[in-house]
C-alpha positions as CSV (number, residue, x, y, z in Angstrom):
1,M,224.8,87.9,-122.7
2,K,222.0,86.2,-121.0
3,K,219.9,87.9,-118.4
4,I,219.2,85.9,-115.3
5,Y,216.1,86.8,-113.5
6,M,216.1,85.9,-109.8
7,K,213.0,85.5,-107.9
8,K,213.0,86.7,-104.4
9,E,211.3,84.0,-102.3
10,E,209.8,84.9,-99.1
11,G,208.0,82.6,-96.7
12,V,206.7,82.3,-93.2
13,S,209.4,82.3,-90.6
14,P,210.1,78.9,-89.0
15,V,208.7,80.1,-85.6
16,I,205.3,81.2,-87.1
17,A,205.2,78.0,-89.2
18,T,205.7,75.9,-86.0
19,I,203.0,77.8,-84.1
20,L,200.5,77.4,-87.0
21,M,201.2,73.6,-87.2
22,V,200.6,73.2,-83.5
23,A,197.4,75.2,-83.6
24,I,196.0,73.2,-86.5
25,T,196.9,69.9,-84.7
26,V,195.1,71.0,-81.5
27,V,192.0,72.1,-83.4
28,L,191.9,68.8,-85.3
29,A,192.4,66.8,-82.2
30,A,189.6,68.7,-80.4
31,T,187.3,68.1,-83.3
32,V,187.9,64.4,-83.4
33,Y,187.5,64.2,-79.6
34,L,184.1,65.9,-79.7
35,M,182.9,63.7,-82.6
36,V,184.0,60.5,-80.8
37,A,183.2,61.4,-77.2
38,G,179.5,60.6,-77.3
39,Y,180.0,57.1,-78.7
40,G,181.6,55.5,-75.6
41,S,178.7,55.7,-73.3
42,G,175.0,55.0,-73.9
43,P,172.0,55.8,-71.7
44,A,172.2,54.8,-68.0
45,Q,171.1,51.2,-67.2
46,L,168.0,50.6,-65.2
47,Q,168.8,47.7,-62.8
48,G,167.0,45.9,-60.1
49,S,163.9,43.7,-59.7
50,L,160.3,43.8,-58.6
51,A,159.5,41.6,-55.6
52,Y,155.9,40.3,-55.5
53,N,154.1,41.2,-52.3
54,Q,151.7,38.3,-51.7
55,L,150.3,39.7,-48.4
56,T,148.9,42.9,-50.0
57,S,148.0,41.5,-53.4
58,N,144.7,40.1,-54.5
59,P,145.2,38.9,-58.1
60,T,141.7,37.3,-58.3
61,K,140.3,40.9,-57.9
62,G,142.9,42.4,-60.3
63,W,145.2,43.9,-57.7
64,V,148.9,43.1,-57.4
65,N,151.7,44.9,-55.4
66,F,155.4,44.8,-55.9
67,T,158.2,46.2,-53.9
68,V,160.7,48.0,-56.1
69,M,164.2,46.7,-55.6
70,M,166.1,49.2,-57.7
71,S,169.9,49.3,-57.6
72,Q,170.4,51.7,-60.5
73,P,169.8,54.6,-60.7
74,S,170.2,54.9,-57.0
75,S,168.5,58.3,-57.0
76,G,165.3,56.8,-58.4
77,V,163.3,57.9,-61.5
78,D,160.5,60.4,-62.2
79,P,157.3,58.3,-62.1
80,T,155.9,60.2,-65.1
81,T,158.7,58.7,-67.3
82,V,158.1,55.1,-66.2
83,T,156.3,52.6,-68.4
84,V,154.8,49.5,-66.7
85,H,153.5,46.4,-68.6
86,I,151.7,43.4,-67.1
87,G,152.0,40.7,-69.7
88,T,151.8,42.5,-73.0
89,T,149.4,45.2,-71.7
90,K,150.8,48.7,-71.2
91,L,149.4,50.3,-68.0
92,T,148.4,53.9,-67.5
93,Y,150.2,55.9,-64.7
94,V,147.9,57.5,-62.1
95,A,149.5,60.0,-59.6
96,P,149.5,58.8,-56.0
97,G,146.3,59.6,-54.1
98,N,144.0,59.3,-57.2
99,T,141.7,56.4,-58.0
100,L,143.0,53.6,-60.1
101,S,141.0,52.4,-63.1
102,A,141.4,49.2,-65.1
103,N,144.9,48.7,-66.5
104,S,146.6,51.4,-64.5
105,W,149.3,51.7,-61.9
106,T,150.5,54.0,-59.1
107,Y,153.1,53.8,-56.4
108,V,153.6,54.5,-52.7
109,D,156.5,56.8,-52.2
110,N,157.9,55.2,-49.0
111,N,160.7,57.7,-48.5
112,G,158.8,60.8,-49.7
113,N,161.4,61.9,-52.3
114,G,158.8,62.2,-55.2
115,K,160.7,59.5,-57.2
116,L,160.0,55.9,-57.8
117,D,163.0,54.2,-56.2
118,N,164.3,51.3,-54.0
119,G,161.8,50.3,-51.4
120,D,158.7,52.0,-53.0
121,T,155.6,49.9,-53.6
122,L,154.3,49.5,-57.1
123,I,150.5,49.1,-57.1
124,I,148.8,47.6,-60.2
125,Y,145.1,47.3,-61.0
126,T,143.9,45.5,-64.1
127,G,140.2,45.1,-63.3
128,T,140.3,41.4,-64.1
129,T,141.9,38.3,-62.6
130,I,145.7,38.2,-62.9
131,S,147.1,34.7,-63.4
132,P,150.1,33.4,-61.5
133,G,153.2,33.5,-63.6
134,T,152.2,36.8,-65.3
135,S,155.2,39.0,-65.8
136,V,155.4,42.6,-64.9
137,T,158.1,44.9,-66.4
138,M,159.0,48.4,-65.6
139,G,161.1,50.7,-67.8
140,A,161.9,54.4,-67.8
141,S,162.6,56.8,-70.6
142,S,166.3,57.9,-70.9
143,Y,167.3,54.6,-69.3
144,S,168.1,51.4,-71.0
145,G,166.9,48.0,-69.8
146,S,164.0,47.3,-67.5
147,I,163.3,45.6,-64.2
148,A,160.8,42.8,-63.8
149,G,158.9,40.6,-61.5
150,T,156.3,37.8,-61.6
151,V,152.9,37.3,-60.1
152,K,152.8,34.3,-57.8
């Protein structure tokens, strides 16, 4: 006579198995979402232009002024994060109220909010004559793009 050995098989109940599968699916979906969520949007875009102010500029003495026409960000930017170039020369920021030296810039905060934004005046001093057609660009850290104007 042959002996038959029977194995007693026990498993997880169907209800527990379903709960585990749903939990694993939710965790995987959340992980994929967190990995992909940052790829859709990049840094905010700096948008606008610099309008040359001929009445208050004196390019033969190295002074040019531009009105900032910034549409984005509408709240303005911290001036300490701003980079200004005239032609290929990077200018040094000087806080308002201090004396400008060669190749430096400051601004007039026309609305008093402490930020460089729409309507403010950008003041540039190079110390040398600035030729008509010279480009001025302004960028800000944590923003993509730049805004620009031209000396006339």
